Each structure stands twice: as structure tokens, then as C-alpha cells.
N, C-alpha and C positions, 0 to 999 in steps of 0.2 A: 487718193491714197497710194499712188504707186503701182508698177506694174504687177506686184505679187499680189494684190487685191481687185485686179481687174474682174470682172464678171460681165458674161454675157447675159443678154435677155432670157436666153434659155437657161442659164443657170439661175437667174432669179425666180423664174417661174417653177423649178424644181425645188429649190429650197424655201421657197415662201410658206408652204404648208408648214414644213418643219419650225421655222421662225415663229410663226403666230401658234404654232401647238405648244412652243416651249412657253410663251406669254400666256397663253390659256392656262397652261399648269401652274405657274404661279400665281394668277388670279384666282384660281379655284382654292388654292391654300390660304389665300387673303379671305376669300369668301366663307372659307370654314372656319377660321379664326375669328373674323367679326361675329358670325353667327353663334359659334360654339362658346367662344372664349377660352378656347385651348390650343396652345400653340402644339402639343403633341399631335391633336387632329390635324392642324393644318399641315404639318409635316408629312404626315400619312396620305392625307387626301391628295397631296401633291404628287407623290410618289404613285397612288395607284393611277391617277389622271394622267401621267406621263406614259402609262402602259395599258390601260385600259381598250379593249378593240373598239367600242363606240365612239373614242377619241381618236385612236392612230389610224382608224380608218380613212379619217379626213384630213389627219395632220402628218402622214407619212410623207417624206420628201418624194417629191414627182406626182404626188395626187392633186394636183393643182385643180381646186374648184372653188365654188363660192363658199361652201361650208367650213373651208379650211380658215378663212377669216371670219365667218358668222358666228362659230363657236366661241372665238375670242372677244369680240365685240358684245355677244349676249353675257358671258359671264361678267365682263367689265361693267356692264350696264346694273347686272345683278348686286355686284359688289359695292359698286357707288350708291346705289338707292339704299342698300342695307348701312353703308358708313354713314349715310346723311341721317340715319335714324340714331346714331349713338347717344347723342344726347341733345341738350336744349340749343347747344351753338354750333353744332355739325350741318344743321339744314341747308348751307350753301353749297354743300357737295351735291345737292339734288340736281344744280346746273350740269354737274359732271356726269351725272348719270343720264341727263336729257342729251347731252352732246354723243356720249356713248350710244345712245338709242339711235341718234342719226347716223352714226358710224354703221349701225346694225342694218338701218332702212338701206343705206346705200349698198350694204353687201348681200343681201339675202332677202327672198320674201318671206321667210319666216319670222320676220319683225312685227308680226301681228301678235305672235306668241309672247315675245318678250313685253310688248306694250301691255297685255292682257294679263301677264303673270303680275306685273308691279302694279296694275289698276286694281287686282283681285286681292293683292296683299294689303294694299291701301286699303281697301273698302273693309276687309277682315279685322284691320286695327280698329275700325269703329265698332265692329261687333263684339270684340273682346275688351273695350274698353281703353285702348291705348292711344285713341286719338287725342292730340294736343296742337298747340301753336307749332311747335317744330315740325311735326311730322306734315301739318298744314301747307307750311312754307316749302317744305322739301318736294312734296308732291306737286305743289303748283308750278314750283321750279322745273321740275322734270317733265311736266306736261306741255307747258308752254315751249319751253326750249325745243324740246322733242318734236313738238308739232310743228312749230314755225320752220325747223329744220326739215323733218318730212315732207312739208308741202312744196318743199323747193324742187323735188324730184318729180318730172313730168309723170313716169307711171305710177306714182303716188297720189299726185294732185290734192284733191280735198277729200280724199278719204277718211282721214281721221275725224272729219266731223259729219260725214255722210254714209259710211260704210258701215253695215250692220255688226260686223265683226270688229269694229273699232270703236263704236260708240259705247260700248261699255266703261272704259276708262275716262271717255270724255262726261258720261254721267257722274262718276265719282269725283271729275274735278270740280262739277257744279255742286255736288253734294257737300263737298269739302268747303268750299265758299259759303253754303248756306249754313254748316254747321259753326264755320268760324264766325260768321256775322252774328247768328244767333247768340253765341255764346260772349261774345262781346257786349252786346246792348244788354243781356241779362245781367252781367258784373256791372255794368254802367248803371243799370237800375237796381243793382242789389237785391235782385231776387233770388229767392232760396225756397228749398221743399217744393210742396205742392204747386206755389205759384211760378215758379221757375220751369216746371213740368209743363203745366199749362201752357206758359209762353212759347216752349218749344215747340210743343205739338202744333199751336197755331203755325206758328212759322214753318215748320215742315208740310202740314198741310197746304199752306199758301204757295211753297215751292213746287210742291208736286202737281198741284192743279196747274199751275203755270207751264211745266214741261209736259204735261198731258195736252193742255191746250194747244202748245207749240206743235206737239207731234201731231196730233188731228189737223191742224192747218196744213203741215208741209207734206205729209204723207200722201193726198191726191195728188200734188204736183209732181211726184216722182223724185221728190229730192233724195229720200233715202234710197240707197244701193242695197240691194239683195245679197244673202251670202253668196260667196262664190261657191262653185261646184266642188272643189276641194276641201272647204271648209265643211259644208253640208256633209260631205262624205265621211267627216271625223264624227259626227253626230247620229246621221242616220244611215241604218245599216241598208249595204246593197246600194247604195247612191253612186252611180256611175257618171263619168265625165262626160261620156259621150265619144270619146277616142279609143277604139279597141287597144292601139298599143299603148296607151297610158294605163288603162284598164288591166292589162295583163301583165303589166312589169311587177317582179316579186316584192320590190320594194314597196310598193303600193298596197300589198297585202296585210291583213290583221297580222298583230304579233302573236307571236307563241312562246311557250317555254324554252323550245329549242333555241329560239331566235334571243330569248333573253341570255342563255347560258353561252351560246356563242359569241354575242356582241360584249357581256358584261363579263363573264368569268367570275374569278373572286369576288367582286362585289354583289354578285346575284345572291349568295348566301349571306354575306355578311351587312348587305345595305340594310335589310329588314330590322336587323337588329340596333343600328344606328338610328333609324328612324324612330323607334320606341323612346331611345335615351334622348334623342333630340326632342321630343313631344315632352317629356320628362323634364328636360332643362328649361323647356318654355313655362310648364306649369310651374317649377320652381321659382323662376327669375322675373317671370312676366314681362321678358325683352322683346321691343318689337322687332329686332332682327332675329331673335332665336324662333319666332314664329316662322321666318322666311324658309327654311329648310324642309320643314314637313309639309307646308303647303305646296311648295314647287315640287316635292317628291310626288303627292297624290296627282297633281294636273300632270306632269312629265309622263307617269306610269299609264294613264288614262290615254293620252293620244298615242304613246309608243303602243298600245295594246290594239289602237285602232287602225294605226300605220305602222309597220315594221321599220320603215324608213326614219320614222321620229324617235327610233331609239337613240338617235344622236342626242336629243333632249335629256335622255338619262344618263349620259356619259359623265357631266358635272356633278349632277346631284347624287350620283352611285358612287362617285369618289368622295363626294363631301360625308356622307352619312358613312361610309366605309371608315374614312379617317374618325369620325365621330366614335365609332364602335372600337377599331383598334386603340384610340385615343385613350378612351376610358380605360379601356382593359390596361393598358399600360400604366394609366395613373394608378389602378387599384394594385396591381404587382407592386410599382414602386412604393406606395403606400405601406403595403404589408411586409416587403423587404426592410422598410424603414424602421417599422415598428419591432419586426424580428431582430434586426442590428441593434436596436435601442436596447431592448429586452435583454440580449446577449452581453452588452457593455454594460449593462446594470447588474447582472449577475455576477460577471467578472469582477465590477468595483465592490461589491458585497463580500466576495471572496477575499479579496485582497484585505479588506477592512479586518476582516475576523483573523485573517494570518498575522496581522500586525498585533491586535489586541492580545492574543494568545500568551506570548512570552510575557509581556507586562502583568498579565493576572497571575501567572505562577511566581513572578518575584515578590508580587504582593504578598502572596500567602506565605511565602518563605518568610519574609520580613515579620509577619504576625507571630508565626512559630518561633523564630530565635527571639523574640521580644518576650514573650511568656515564659520561655526557659530561663532566660535571664532573670 
């Protein structure tokens, strides 16, 4: 590209976090737009993401770290997953979500959060009655592509199908296959009402029995790996890693209100409002993507509360929810201003009409008087 664009390896390392921080900022806006359907919210979310300390601490130029890339890969995975659920024809985007997840696996050990977040959302879709053929295809593509890519890394190996912390999404994948096959067979047999539900229950019970039998056979062989010490520490209080240096690091301590204010700032006060609006938006639209933001917020807050370092997970969702809150406010203000302006113009038109009619009325009365006199 010429001498003027020549960069040393040091320059690349310095600007690397800033480049990916900009991409993560844009992706946060896209995720907000996809889940809320509000372009104003997307713009505000991008602005907040560009300055929120929970993100800038990993995206500032010179802050070369794994998380500099990981946040971008994480938000890209979430956006692609939600985009795959937009309509019946968008399920192929699930493959892109799987590729983004593979990128996340290559970048940071926090990939288990991304995998379980998508798996949890997919499972919740079943509970709220949003499971359909498109969701089945999208999640199947995500899990197959993501797993095939993840096992290529020696540090991961067969963990996606053996590790306890990654078996949840695998079970969701199996459950989706059972649900889809059951629904297709029920449609082929033209079952309805109680007969359809009896058929479903028999299929689900048979599938559950097969899974339990397989687990009982594999467990004694040591096939399933235990939860890692760090993951156990997120669920069991006072769990130590055994390394005094790691246990004493401030970033590994539980989150606090002061930490939230320091790393979130403005979104700390606004995001809860956006959370309520996002929940109301889901209840109103029943959109599969609309459910993702509230679910992500609850899970990210839990983990950030267990370990202050994981406040990095709150950066994107706090920005999204702040965008939803401010975007809703802007929409209400714009609507009220439009109503006020329309009312003012209507009053002005009425005043003009009265002014125009007044001389004509006088002339008409004068004509009648002159006619009677004559």
C-alpha cells in the first residue's frame, strides 16, 4: 500500500484492540437493532459501547489482550444467531453464527459463555412456544459448525461433547432433533388434540430414557469431564483454584456496586429501564430475537456478580439496554413533538379559514339588506 501505510508489528499490536473495538461497537448496534427493531436504539447503543469503560478497558489502543478480539467475536456470534431467527428463510445465517463461535474459541477461553448463552436462548424458545422448523435448522447449523470447528483446537479437543460445562448446549441440540422429528411424524399421521400430545409424551419419554441410559453407561468410564475449578467458583461460594496468586487477584473477586459504577457509569442507571422495556417488547411482539436481550442481561449480571473480571460480559448488553431506553425516550419525545406540531398547524389552518369566511359573511348580509330596501 506504499511507504505511507507501512506498519511495524509493534504498530499492529498497538492498534489491534482499537480496530476490533470499533467493529464490536458497530456489531452492538446491529444486535440492538435486530432484537429491538429500533434504529434509534441501535445508534445510541453504538455510541454507548464506544465509550463504556467495561469495553474501553479492553479496546483502548495499546491494550493488547485476548479480550480485545474476544468481545468482537462474542457480539458477532450473538448478532448472527439472532439474525438467523428473523424469519422462516433466515436460518442459513446460523452457519455464520457457528463460524463466529469458532473464531471466539480461537480467541479466548470465555467461549463457553457464548456457547451456553446461545444454547440457553434456544432452550428458552421451546419453553415460550417459539420453537419451529427455522429455529431447529438455525441452531442445528450453529452447533454442528461450531462444534466441528472447536474440536480442531488441541486445547479444546472433545470438550464440547464431554465437558460438563458444555454438555448443556449438546443436550439442547439433541432435544431439538427429537422435537423436530416428533412434529414431523405427528403431521404425517395427521394427529391433533389429545392424540398428538400423547404421541409427543411417548416420544419425549423414550428420548429421555435413551439419554439417561447412555449417561449411566458412560459415567463409570470417566467419559464426562468435571467442571473446571474456575467454573465451579462461579456457582459455589468460596471455591478456590488452589493457586494463592490467582485467588488473590482483584479481578477474580465478586462484583460490587462500586465496580458496576466504575466500569459501566451511565448504563448502570439507564440499563435497568431498558431491561424493562426489552421485556415489554418481547411480551408485545413474541419475537424470538426480542427474548435474547433480557436473557443475556440476567445471565451476564449473574456472572459479573460472581467475578468482577466478567463485567466485560456486561459491556455489550448494558450498551444495548441503554440504547433501548434512550431510543424509546427519543421515540416518545418525537411522537409528542409531532402531535404538538400537527395540532398547532391545525389550529393555524382553522384560524385562516375563519379569517377568509368573515368578509364573505358581511357581504352576504349587506346584499340582503339592500334587496329588502329596494
